[in-house]
Legacy VTK file of the C-alpha trace (Angstrom):
# vtk DataFile Version 3.0
C-alpha trace
ASCII
DATASET POLYDATA
POINTS 114 float
79.285 92.923 110.342
76.888 95.844 110.553
79.600 98.285 109.419
80.275 96.275 106.294
76.599 95.705 105.581
75.920 99.433 105.855
78.930 100.300 103.683
77.636 98.162 100.804
74.077 99.400 101.059
72.629 96.328 102.745
72.976 93.965 99.774
73.051 90.538 101.459
74.451 88.714 98.433
77.371 91.134 98.079
77.998 90.962 101.820
78.006 87.164 101.696
80.571 87.213 98.858
82.852 89.614 100.742
82.620 87.594 103.939
83.177 84.300 102.140
86.303 85.739 100.547
87.732 86.442 104.004
86.768 82.957 105.239
88.679 81.464 102.311
91.751 83.695 102.831
92.066 83.571 106.638
94.073 80.326 106.798
96.550 81.694 104.271
96.852 84.969 106.190
97.571 83.153 109.465
100.117 80.853 107.792
101.787 83.779 106.035
102.110 85.652 109.317
103.795 82.645 110.935
106.142 82.268 107.963
107.114 85.951 108.012
107.685 85.761 111.771
109.990 82.774 111.326
111.911 84.668 108.660
112.040 87.716 110.944
110.767 89.740 107.985
109.382 92.908 109.490
108.194 94.022 106.058
106.271 90.764 105.614
104.896 90.847 109.155
103.777 94.443 108.700
102.126 93.758 105.349
100.287 90.692 106.663
99.013 92.287 109.875
97.899 95.304 107.830
95.706 93.014 105.735
94.303 91.283 108.829
93.744 94.682 110.493
91.677 95.900 107.543
89.434 92.841 107.618
89.090 93.003 111.391
88.000 96.640 111.192
85.583 95.950 108.357
83.978 93.123 110.306
83.843 94.935 113.653
86.631 93.147 115.538
88.200 96.259 117.043
90.343 94.303 119.512
92.067 92.380 116.725
92.406 95.543 114.636
94.129 97.356 117.522
96.476 94.454 118.160
97.406 94.407 114.472
97.891 98.177 114.408
100.411 97.997 117.240
102.432 95.234 115.600
102.233 96.962 112.230
103.580 100.194 113.699
106.493 98.414 115.393
107.251 96.390 112.254
107.642 99.649 110.329
110.308 100.571 112.877
112.185 97.348 112.138
111.488 95.322 115.287
108.427 94.004 117.117
108.575 93.438 120.857
107.499 89.907 121.812
106.838 89.071 118.159
106.291 85.354 118.672
103.560 85.797 121.288
101.834 88.750 119.652
102.034 87.308 116.157
100.637 83.990 117.330
97.841 85.811 119.124
96.972 87.711 115.945
97.017 84.511 113.868
94.754 82.760 116.389
92.337 85.678 116.533
92.302 85.831 112.731
91.201 82.196 112.640
88.590 82.869 115.328
87.270 85.763 113.245
87.120 83.367 110.279
84.970 81.003 112.336
82.747 83.857 113.536
82.308 85.162 109.997
81.503 81.676 108.683
78.873 81.264 111.418
77.405 84.669 110.532
77.175 83.650 106.883
75.329 80.450 107.825
72.936 81.997 110.336
72.314 85.567 109.219
72.805 85.293 105.468
71.849 81.677 104.833
70.022 82.050 101.529
72.389 84.777 100.270
75.514 82.704 100.939
77.602 81.771 97.909
LINES 1 115
114 0 1 2 3 4 5 6 7 8 9 10 11 12 13 14 15 16 17 18 19 20 21 22 23 24 25 26 27 28 29 30 31 32 33 34 35 36 37 38 39 40 41 42 43 44 45 46 47 48 49 50 51 52 53 54 55 56 57 58 59 60 61 62 63 64 65 66 67 68 69 70 71 72 73 74 75 76 77 78 79 80 81 82 83 84 85 86 87 88 89 90 91 92 93 94 95 96 97 98 99 100 101 102 103 104 105 106 107 108 109 110 111 112 113
């Protein structure tokens, strides 16, 4: 979270709003990824993991960001090796990041939380 906090100039209220937005969108992102995987839509998979990758990078989850980057790159090529496993892993890690971000909001930003 330090990267994001630094990028916005340390404003706790703005940071809390940005983080809360991700917490509220994470379930939809994970569900969308599963839906696009079921449809075998490489465009949809790529678009969704790109969005997750951006949030993961912003919030310091480099492992998730790298996993998303690999799937995104393959999706651009029209096929993702082991899509079911890797996509499910990304969705699960996205939800874990949601939980971590929510905990950070409660503990580190308590009074600034929306």
